[in-house]
KEGUPA-406701 format. One record per residue (C-alpha): x, y, z; chain; residue in one letter; residue number from 1. Coordinates in Angstrom, 2 decimals, decimal comma. Layout:
N
X;Y;Z;A;a;NUM
...
% end
This chain:
99
90,13;-66,00;-290,75;A;x;1
93,73;-66,78;-291,85;A;x;2
96,10;-69,62;-291,01;A;x;3
98,22;-67,25;-288,89;A;x;4
95,09;-66,40;-286,74;A;x;5
94,43;-70,16;-286,19;A;x;6
98,06;-70,65;-285,23;A;x;7
97,80;-67,71;-282,78;A;x;8
94,61;-69,15;-281,21;A;x;9
96,22;-72,49;-280,96;A;x;10
99,16;-71,05;-279,09;A;x;11
96,92;-69,56;-276,43;A;x;12
94,67;-72,56;-276,16;A;x;13
91,63;-71,20;-277,92;A;x;14
91,93;-73,66;-280,85;A;x;15
93,18;-77,26;-281,23;A;x;16
93,97;-79,33;-284,23;A;x;17
91,65;-82,41;-283,87;A;x;18
92,16;-84,39;-287,13;A;x;19
92,96;-84,50;-290,79;A;x;20
90,85;-85,11;-293,85;A;x;21
92,00;-88,47;-295,27;A;x;22
89,34;-88,70;-298,00;A;x;23
87,17;-86,14;-299,72;A;x;24
83,94;-86,70;-301,72;A;x;25
83,10;-83,71;-303,94;A;x;26
79,45;-84,78;-303,92;A;x;27
77,94;-84,58;-301,25;A;x;28
80,79;-82,40;-299,82;A;x;29
81,68;-84,94;-297,34;A;x;30
85,06;-86,02;-295,72;A;x;31
86,51;-88,89;-293,76;A;x;32
88,40;-87,35;-290,99;A;x;33
90,91;-89,25;-288,96;A;x;34
90,70;-87,82;-285,34;A;x;35
93,73;-87,34;-283,36;A;x;36
92,06;-85,81;-280,30;A;x;37
89,11;-86,63;-278,03;A;x;38
86,44;-84,10;-278,54;A;x;39
82,64;-83,67;-278,95;A;x;40
81,24;-82,72;-282,32;A;x;41
77,62;-82,09;-283,28;A;x;42
75,59;-81,29;-286,30;A;x;43
75,37;-77,53;-286,68;A;x;44
78,76;-76,99;-285,15;A;x;45
81,64;-75,36;-286,93;A;x;46
85,22;-76,41;-287,58;A;x;47
88,12;-74,70;-289,44;A;x;48
89,61;-76,53;-292,40;A;x;49
93,20;-75,42;-292,66;A;x;50
96,42;-75,62;-294,73;A;x;51
99,18;-73,18;-295,05;A;x;52
97,41;-71,55;-297,96;A;x;53
93,84;-72,19;-297,11;A;x;54
91,60;-71,60;-294,13;A;x;55
87,80;-72,03;-294,26;A;x;56
85,03;-72,11;-291,64;A;x;57
82,95;-75,19;-292,30;A;x;58
79,56;-75,98;-290,72;A;x;59
78,88;-79,68;-289,95;A;x;60
75,75;-80,70;-291,80;A;x;61
75,88;-84,45;-290,78;A;x;62
77,91;-86,90;-288,97;A;x;63
78,45;-90,62;-289,64;A;x;64
80,16;-93,11;-287,35;A;x;65
80,51;-96,75;-288,61;A;x;66
78,04;-96,01;-291,39;A;x;67
75,38;-94,81;-288,95;A;x;68
74,05;-91,23;-288,88;A;x;69
74,12;-89,39;-285,62;A;x;70
73,63;-85,79;-284,46;A;x;71
76,54;-85,77;-282,05;A;x;72
79,58;-87,84;-281,31;A;x;73
82,27;-88,07;-278,64;A;x;74
85,38;-88,95;-280,72;A;x;75
88,42;-91,03;-279,75;A;x;76
91,95;-90,67;-280,88;A;x;77
92,60;-92,48;-284,20;A;x;78
88,91;-92,88;-284,89;A;x;79
87,64;-92,23;-288,43;A;x;80
84,35;-90,36;-288,85;A;x;81
82,37;-89,01;-291,70;A;x;82
81,55;-85,39;-291,74;A;x;83
79,44;-83,57;-294,38;A;x;84
80,19;-79,77;-294,60;A;x;85
78,59;-76,77;-296,20;A;x;86
81,85;-75,81;-298,06;A;x;87
84,33;-77,55;-300,37;A;x;88
87,42;-79,12;-298,96;A;x;89
90,11;-81,48;-300,05;A;x;90
92,17;-84,33;-298,78;A;x;91
95,09;-83,46;-296,52;A;x;92
93,39;-80,42;-294,81;A;x;93
93,86;-80,23;-291,09;A;x;94
90,66;-79,92;-288,93;A;x;95
90,72;-77,31;-286,07;A;x;96
88,10;-76,73;-283,42;A;x;97
87,94;-73,31;-281,68;A;x;98
86,79;-72,83;-278,11;A;x;99
% end
């Protein structure tokens, strides 16, 4: 899926930017994501990691909130959570959720 497709889905309410990767740890493919939206996330769910030149579907393999592992979370705006993905990412990527 390309960045333009995500933009189109966002314009019709089928996708929403929910946060940004503020830190990336190559091993174990984990990110700190600063949330900007209230949403529900769960292990096994998928998110899109997006920049103008990059768009990758990432499966959530684990979630940490305040250094505690959890299988699901209801996020709040400005909250930082740890997400382990099944793909490589990098700092600065925007995180999108599709509906």
